[in-house]
C-alpha positions in Angstrom: 74.6 -67.9 110.8 77.7 -66.5 109.2 80.7 -67.7 111.2 84.1 -66.0 110.7 87.1 -68.3 110.0 89.3 -68.8 113.2 92.2 -66.9 111.6 90.0 -63.8 111.1 88.8 -64.0 114.7 92.3 -64.1 116.0 93.4 -61.3 113.7 90.5 -59.0 114.9 91.3 -59.8 118.5 95.0 -58.9 117.9 93.9 -55.7 116.2 91.7 -54.7 119.1 94.5 -55.5 121.6 96.9 -53.4 119.6 94.5 -50.5 119.6 93.8 -50.8 123.3 97.4 -51.1 124.0 98.3 -48.1 122.0 95.7 -45.9 123.8 96.9 -47.3 127.2 100.6 -46.4 126.5 99.5 -43.1 124.9 97.6 -42.0 127.9 99.9 -43.4 130.6 102.1 -40.3 130.9 99.0 -38.1 131.4 97.7 -40.6 134.0 100.9 -40.5 135.9 100.9 -36.7 135.9 97.7 -36.7 137.9 97.9 -40.1 139.7 101.6 -40.3 140.3 101.9 -43.9 139.2 105.6 -43.9 138.7 107.4 -45.0 141.8 110.9 -45.0 140.4 113.5 -42.8 142.2 114.1 -39.4 140.6 117.3 -39.6 138.6 120.3 -37.6 139.7 121.3 -35.3 136.8 123.4 -32.8 138.7 121.0 -30.0 138.0 117.6 -28.8 139.2 114.6 -29.7 137.1 113.0 -26.9 135.2 110.4 -25.0 137.3 106.9 -24.1 136.0 107.4 -20.8 134.1 105.8 -17.6 135.3 103.6 -15.7 132.7 104.8 -12.3 131.7 102.9 -9.8 129.5 103.5 -9.1 125.9 104.7 -11.2 122.9 108.2 -11.6 124.4 106.7 -12.8 127.7 104.5 -15.3 125.8 107.6 -16.6 123.9 109.5 -17.0 127.2 106.5 -18.7 128.8 106.2 -21.2 125.9 109.9 -22.0 126.0 109.7 -22.4 129.8 106.7 -24.7 129.4 108.5 -26.8 127.0 111.5 -27.2 129.3 109.2 -27.9 132.2 107.4 -30.7 130.2 110.7 -32.3 129.2 111.6 -32.6 132.9 108.3 -33.6 134.3 106.3 -35.7 131.7 104.8 -38.9 133.1 107.0 -41.9 133.8 110.2 -39.9 133.0 112.0 -41.2 136.0 111.2 -44.8 135.0 112.3 -44.3 131.4 115.6 -42.5 132.4 116.3 -45.4 134.8 115.7 -48.0 132.1 117.9 -46.0 129.5 120.8 -45.8 131.9 120.5 -49.4 133.0 120.5 -50.6 129.4 123.4 -48.4 128.5 125.3 -49.6 131.5 124.5 -53.4 131.0 124.9 -53.5 127.2 127.6 -51.0 126.5 129.2 -50.1 130.0 128.7 -46.5 128.7 128.6 -43.9 131.5 130.5 -41.1 129.9 127.5 -38.8 129.6 126.7 -39.0 133.3 130.2 -38.4 134.7 130.7 -41.9 136.1 133.7 -44.1 135.2 133.4 -47.8 135.6 136.5 -49.3 137.3 137.4 -52.9 138.1 134.8 -55.0 139.8 132.1 -52.8 141.5 134.3 -49.8 141.8 132.9 -46.6 140.4 134.8 -43.3 140.0 133.5 -39.8 139.4 134.8 -38.3 136.2 133.7 -35.3 134.1 136.6 -35.8 131.7 138.9 -33.6 133.6 139.9 -36.4 135.9 141.1 -38.4 132.9 143.0 -35.5 131.6 144.7 -35.1 135.0 145.6 -38.8 135.3 147.1 -38.9 131.9 149.0 -35.7 132.5 147.6 -34.0 129.4 146.3 -30.8 131.2 149.0 -29.5 133.6 148.7 -26.2 135.4 150.0 -23.0 133.8 152.4 -20.8 135.7 149.6 -18.2 135.9 147.2 -20.7 137.5 149.7 -21.8 140.0 150.5 -18.1 140.9 146.8 -17.5 141.2 146.6 -20.2 144.0 149.7 -18.8 145.7 148.2 -15.3 145.7 144.8 -16.5 147.0 146.2 -18.7 149.9 148.9 -16.3 150.9 146.4 -13.5 151.0 144.0 -15.4 153.2 146.8 -16.5 155.6 148.1 -12.9 155.9 144.6 -11.5 156.4 144.1 -14.0 159.3 147.5 -13.4 160.8 146.7 -9.7 161.1 143.9 -10.7 163.4 145.8 -13.3 165.4 144.0 -16.3 163.8 145.9 -19.4 162.5 145.3 -20.9 159.0 145.5 -24.4 157.6 144.7 -25.6 154.0 143.6 -29.3 154.0 143.3 -31.4 150.8 141.4 -34.7 151.0 142.3 -36.9 148.0 139.9 -38.2 145.4 139.2 -41.9 145.3 141.5 -42.5 142.3 144.5 -41.1 144.2 144.2 -43.7 146.9 142.9 -46.6 144.8 144.4 -46.2 141.3 144.7 -49.9 141.0 140.9 -50.1 140.6 140.8 -47.8 137.6 140.2 -49.4 134.3 143.3 -50.8 132.6 143.0 -48.6 129.5 143.4 -45.5 131.8 146.2 -47.0 133.9 148.3 -47.6 130.8 148.0 -44.0 129.8 148.7 -42.5 133.3 151.5 -39.9 133.2 153.0 -36.8 134.7 152.6 -34.0 135.6 149.5 -34.4 137.7 148.0 -31.1 138.9 148.0 -31.7 142.7 151.7 -32.5 142.7 152.4 -29.4 140.6 150.4 -27.4 143.1 152.2 -28.6 146.1 155.7 -28.2 144.5 154.9 -24.6 143.6 153.4 -23.7 147.0 156.2 -25.2 149.0 158.8 -23.5 146.9 157.3 -20.0 146.9 155.1 -19.9 150.1 155.1 -20.9 153.7 151.3 -21.4 153.8 150.5 -24.5 155.9 149.2 -27.1 153.5 148.1 -30.6 154.6 148.0 -33.2 151.8 146.2 -36.2 153.2 147.3 -38.7 150.5 150.3 -40.2 152.4 148.3 -40.6 155.5 145.5 -42.5 153.7 147.8 -44.5 151.5 149.5 -45.8 154.6 146.2 -46.6 156.3 144.7 -48.5 153.4 147.2 -51.3 154.0 145.1 -52.3 157.0 141.5 -51.2 156.1 139.2 -50.0 153.3 138.8 -46.3 153.2 136.5 -45.3 150.3 133.0 -46.4 149.2 132.8 -48.4 146.0 129.7 -46.8 144.4 130.1 -43.3 145.9 132.6 -40.5 145.3 133.3 -40.1 149.0 135.5 -41.7 151.6 134.0 -43.8 154.4 133.9 -43.0 158.2 137.1 -44.9 158.8 139.0 -42.5 156.5 137.2 -39.5 158.0 138.4 -40.5 161.5 141.9 -41.0 160.3 141.9 -37.7 158.5 140.5 -36.0 161.6 143.4 -37.2 163.8 145.9 -36.1 161.3 144.4 -32.6 161.0 144.5 -32.2 164.8 148.1 -33.3 164.7 149.0 -30.7 162.0 147.2 -28.0 164.1 149.4 -28.9 167.0 152.4 -28.0 164.9 150.8 -24.6 164.4 150.3 -24.0 168.2 146.6 -25.1 168.3 146.7 -27.9 170.7 143.7 -30.2 171.3 143.0 -33.9 171.9 142.8 -36.0 168.7 139.7 -38.3 168.4 140.6 -41.7 169.7 139.8 -44.7 167.4 139.3 -46.9 170.4 136.4 -44.7 171.5 134.2 -46.0 168.6 132.7 -49.3 167.8 132.1 -50.2 164.2 128.7 -51.3 162.8 128.8 -52.6 159.2 125.8 -52.7 156.9 124.8 -53.1 153.3 123.1 -50.0 151.9 121.7 -48.9 148.5 124.3 -47.6 146.0 125.9 -44.3 146.7 125.9 -41.1 144.7 127.6 -42.5 141.6 125.1 -45.4 141.5 122.4 -42.8 141.9 123.8 -40.8 138.9 123.5 -44.1 136.9 120.0 -44.6 138.2 121.2 -48.0 139.6 121.0 -47.7 143.4 119.2 -50.9 143.8 121.2 -52.9 141.2 124.6 -51.5 142.5 124.4 -51.7 146.3 127.1 -50.5 148.6 128.3 -53.4 150.7 129.9 -53.4 154.1 129.5 -49.7 154.9 131.2 -48.9 158.2 129.4 -46.7 160.8 131.4 -45.6 163.8 129.4 -45.2 166.9 130.9 -43.5 170.0 131.3 -45.6 173.1 130.4 -44.1 176.5 131.5 -41.8 178.0 132.0 -40.3 174.5 128.7 -39.0 173.1 127.5 -38.2 169.6 127.6 -34.4 169.1 124.6 -32.5 168.0 124.9 -30.3 164.9 122.4 -27.5 164.3 121.8 -25.3 161.2 122.3 -21.6 161.8 121.8 -19.6 158.6 121.8 -16.3 160.6 125.5 -16.5 161.1 126.2 -15.5 157.4 123.2 -13.5 156.0 122.6 -14.8 152.5 120.1 -16.8 150.5 121.3 -20.4 151.3 120.9 -23.3 149.0 118.9 -25.9 151.1 121.2 -28.3 152.8 124.2 -26.0 152.7 123.4 -23.8 155.7 126.2 -23.3 158.2 126.5 -26.0 160.8 127.4 -25.3 164.4 128.5 -27.8 167.1 129.2 -27.2 170.7 131.3 -29.6 172.7 131.4 -28.9 176.5 134.1 -31.5 177.0 136.8 -29.3 175.5 137.7 -25.8 174.4 138.9 -23.9 171.3 137.0 -22.4 168.3 137.4 -23.4 164.7 135.8 -22.3 161.4 136.0 -24.7 158.5 135.1 -23.7 155.0 134.4 -27.1 153.5 132.8 -29.4 150.9 130.9 -32.6 151.1 133.8 -34.6 152.4 133.5 -32.8 155.8 130.0 -34.3 156.3 131.7 -37.3 157.8 134.9 -35.5 158.8 133.0 -33.1 161.1 131.6 -36.0 163.1 135.0 -36.8 164.5 136.9 -33.5 164.1 134.4 -31.7 166.3 135.3 -33.8 169.3 138.5 -31.9 169.5 137.1 -28.3 169.9 134.6 -26.5 172.1 132.9 -24.8 169.1 133.1 -25.6 165.5 131.3 -23.9 162.6 131.2 -25.6 159.2 130.5 -23.4 156.1 129.8 -25.2 152.8 131.6 -22.9 150.3 135.0 -22.2 148.9 135.0 -18.4 149.2 135.3 -16.6 152.5 132.8 -14.4 154.3 135.3 -12.2 156.2 132.8 -10.2 158.2 131.6 -13.6 159.6 135.1 -14.6 160.5 135.7 -11.4 162.3 132.4 -11.8 164.3 133.2 -15.5 165.1 136.9 -14.8 166.1 138.0 -18.4 165.9 141.4 -19.7 167.0 142.0 -21.2 163.5 140.3 -21.2 160.0 140.6 -24.3 157.9 140.0 -24.5 154.2 139.0 -28.2 153.5 139.1 -28.5 149.8 138.8 -31.7 147.9 141.5 -32.6 145.4 139.4 -32.2 142.3 138.2 -28.7 143.5 141.8 -27.6 144.0 143.1 -28.8 140.7 140.2 -27.4 138.6 138.8 -24.4 140.4 139.7 -20.9 139.3 141.6 -19.3 142.2 141.0 -15.8 140.8 137.2 -16.4 140.9 137.6 -17.4 144.6 139.8 -14.4 145.3 137.1 -12.0 143.9 134.3 -13.8 145.7 136.1 -13.4 149.0 135.2 -9.7 148.8 131.5 -10.4 148.2 129.8 -11.6 151.4 126.5 -12.2 149.5 128.1 -14.8 147.2 128.1 -18.5 147.9 130.8 -20.1 145.7 130.8 -23.9 146.2 130.7 -27.2 144.4 132.2 -30.7 144.7 132.0 -31.4 141.1 
């Protein structure tokens, strides 16, 4: 019998294992397409994945279909979620590199949203032009005057970004480059010198409150419910100075439950929700007799094709009176929980442009523009002014 040397046997087994392994890895993406083996969470890329293309007739239609098919495959091939998660984890762990996914690593476990514009604002390298500032004055003065003609009050509210309240948690390389002018300060100086539009800058309120409690989430771009309650009280106080009197939400009417959760939206953008958890998240629960209000979606209030999750929200509160409409961003998700306790009816519309026919139908006592700091300092006011005259347009965005 012809026996092979032991080294040859091992070499053959290694060759067979390599061939089998190659075919397994080669066919895994196809297997995942049909069997859905990849259980990794879908990475947040701030865009919708490409849809399967529709087939159109002709050569041009075939070319478009082929290009669409290629884009679809790039967004849906097997184990894509797992591979993107690994790539982001390795880039985070080895190089602390988050620039391509709009996340800036601060000190400790603090993460900050940044698309580059935030860095330019902190360093003072991209101030407002006079034309941009006048654009904001024209927009807000026009809105206030339009409401005034209809007997409706107006308030413009600016929740601050996390870095405005916790700059000490930014990386040292950015802190050493911090300079003036920053855009929000420019905006406020210009508006207060040339307009009497009521503007509420919440920075001083939250800077004072942070001495006693933490107000923003570490792995998320949003404030927590403590900050939302404090901001709600301050807005109600500001409305009283405008003649809209209502009872501010009482902090003693809530009990706090603290929990550890998966990482927030910034950790999700990194694909690291499990590895970067959000610790000590406060949830404020109303104590009897105060009750949790029920919000309902009502897309019929403003006829348009709504992006899922952004439909107008309506809440009725039989314990009080008054009507308010708030054009808002994602910061109002937690804000509305507390602010709605002060009014009989509140409608929250997730967009920055106005639907004026809706306002005339709703006839609120006050309209509030709640607009996050980074939207104010980088949104084009002329674009919003033009969109105000187009009820079928939904202009929104937190980033």
